[in-house]
N, C-alpha and C positions, 0 to 999 in steps of 0.2 A: 504493500500500500504506500509506503514512503516514496517509492520510485514514481508512482503516479503523481503525487503532489509536487515533487521536485521538478519533474518535467513540465508540468502545467505552468509553473511560475515563469520560466524562461519563455515558453511558447506564447503565453498570453501577452507579455510585454512586447515581444517582437511583432506579433500579429496586429496588435492595436496600433503600433507605431507605423506599420506599413500602409495602413488605410488612410483615406483622405480625410478632409476636415468638413464634410457635409454633416454638421452637427446641429442639435437643437439650439436655438438662440437663447441667450440669457433671459431669465424671467425675473424682472425686477418690479413688475406691477403688483398691485394688491391681489390677494387670493381670489377675489371675486372677478378680477379681470385677467387672471393668469391665462396664458395661451396654452393650446394643445400643440404638442410638438412631436416631430419625428426625427430620430437620429439614424442616419444611414451609414455612419462610420466616424471614428475619431472619438473625441471627448464630449461627454454630456456637460454642458455648462451648469455651474451651480445656480440655484434659484428655485422658484416655485412654478409648477406646471399644472394645468387642469388635467390633462392626460398626457402620457408619454408612450410612444410606440418605438420599438427598436427593430430596425429592418436590416442593418448591417452589423459589423463588429464594433461595439461601442464600449468605451471605458468610462466608469464613473470615478474620475481621478482629479477633479478640479474643484472640490468643495462639496458642501452638503446640498442635497436635492430633496424637494418635497413635491409629491404628486397628490393632488386633491382627490382625484377619482382613481382610475385604473392605470397600471403599468402593464404593457403588453409586449412580450418578445414574439415577434411575428415569425412565420415560417422562414427558416434560414438565418434569422438574426441571432446575435449573441451579445449579452450584457455582461461585462466583466466589472463587477462591483465589489472589489476586494482590495481596496487601497486605503491605508491608514490616513485619517484626516478627511475622508470623504464618505459620508453616510447618507442613507436614503430613508425617507419616511413616506410610505404609501398609505393614504387614508382609505383607499378602496382595496381592490384585489390585485395580485400579481399573477398574470396569465402567461404561460409559456406554450406556444403552439408547436405543431408538428415540425420536427427538425431544429427547433430552437435550442439555444444554450443559455443557461443562467448560472453565473457564479456570484453568489450573494453572501458577503461576509467573510471575515478572516480573523485569525487569532493565533497566539503563539502555539507552537508545536503542532497542533492539529491541522492548521492550514495557514501558513505564514503569509502576511499581506504582501502583495506584489512589490510594493515600494519600501518594505521594511529593510533597514540597513543590516539587520541580522537575519540572513536568509537560512540559517541553520536552525535556530530555536525561535527567533522572533520576539519582538517587544511590543508591537502595535496590536490593537484590537478595534474592531468596529462594532457598533450597536445599531444595526438597522431594524426598522420597525414596519411591519405590515399590519394595518388595522383590520383588514379583511382576511381573505384566504389566499393561499398559494396553490395554484391549480396548473398542473403540467399534463398535457395530453399528447402522447407520442413525441415528447421532447427528446433531443439527442443527449443532453447532459443537464443535470440539475445538481449543483453543489451549494449547500446551505450550511453556513457556520456562524454560530453565536448571534442568531437573530431572535427577535421577539415577534411572534406571529399570533395576533389576537384571535384570529379565526382558526381554520383547520388547514391541513396539508393534504393534497390529493395529487399523486403522480401515477399515471396509468399508461401502459404501453411504451413504445419507443425504445431508445437506446441505440447503440451502434451495431447491433447484432451480437450473436453469441461468439465473440472473438475478442482478442486483444490486439488487433491489427488495423482498427479503424481510428485514424488520427485526425479529428476534426479541426484541430488548431495547427496543423502542419506537422511535418515529419519529426520535429524535435519535441513535440508535445506528447501528452499521455494518450493512451487509448481512451475512447469514450467510456465514461463511468458516471455514477451518481452517488451522492453521499449527503447524509444529514447528521451533523454533529453539534452538540452543545446549544441546541435551540430550545426556547420556551414556546410551546404550542398550546394555545388556549382551548382548542377543541380537540377533535380526533385527528389521526393521521392514517392515510391509506396509501400504500405503495404496492402496486400490483402490476403484473404483466410486463416487466422490463426484460429485455434481452440485450445484454451488454457485457462488458468485461468484468466490472466489479461494482458492488453496491453495499453500502453500510448504513446503519441506523444506530448511532452511538451517543450516549450521554445526553439524550434529550429529555426534557420534562414536559409530559403530555397530560393534559387534564381530562381527555376523553379516552376512547378506545384506539388501539393501533391494530390495523389489519395489514399484514405483510405476506403477500401470497403470489404464487405463480411467477416468481422472478427467476429467470434462467440465465446463469452467468458462466462465463468461460473460466474465470480464475477459481481454482479450488478453495481459495481462502475467502471467497466472497460471501455475501449474505451474513455479515457480522451484525448481530442484533444484541447489544450488550450495554450494561451500565445505564440503562434508561430508567426513569421514574415515571410510571404510567398510572394515572388515577383509575382508569377503566380497565378493560380487558386487553390482553395481548394475544392475537390470533395469527399463527404462522402456519401456512399450508402450501404444499405443492412447489416449494422452492428447490432449485438445484444449483449448487449444493444446498443441503438443508440449512436452515438458520443455525448459526453457531457463534461461539466466542472468537474463533480464529486466532490470529496472532495479535489481537488488539491488547492483550494483557489486562482486559477489563474485568468487571465483577458482574455477578448476576443482576438481572433486571429486578426492580422493585415494582410490583404490580398490585394495585389496590383491589382489582377484581380478580379474574382468573386468567391463567395462561393456558392456551390450547395448542394442540398440534405440536409442531417441531419446537416451539418455544416453551413447552411444558417443562423441559429440563433446563431452561435458561433463567430460572428464578430461584 
């Protein structure tokens, strides 16, 4: 797993720098007059937007951003929002469409910020906030670290296929994978039907149920479901490999309800 994170950092910076500057314009107006904007590549300017759509590879690296309604990563778009000193607040939902990539949040050790001077352990941390839900349907990659999500999380389908040879950020990047670590999730979380290289659900605090099912991964160390605190039930079925601790070095999940299926042994 550490190999995936290390490769992503270098590839993301290079990829963002290569693209043009067709970016969302700065939003300095009042919230009621904030514009709706589209980023087709480059940096997203700091400020307030009514809605924000990502159609190219865009980096949130120029200061804080507030979105009054929804943030949408459209088909083929990628939002790299893992830079220390640049945080995002979305008062609506974050939606990732087919083939989209979302990298949201960074923290020491688990996922070092792209601009952290210490790329080994890391010193920076972001605190992004989604007031609504995070919904990804047939997304290529979703990496969520150290976020506060008031609503729920739903990721269904997608991925880069059951292989570790699909490199969406270029040949120096990691294979396609998805990961949720150190997030506070106000409702439930559903992660189902992914086919990709690696997938993890680690150290999250979830106030509802977690359903983690039918995720088919190429890496035998994948499907790490560990060290989570879940107020509701934890349901794990049909995963290949079966949900496991893997090499995470974590501890059993704390579940307020019941653990079913593969996760029965992970509490």
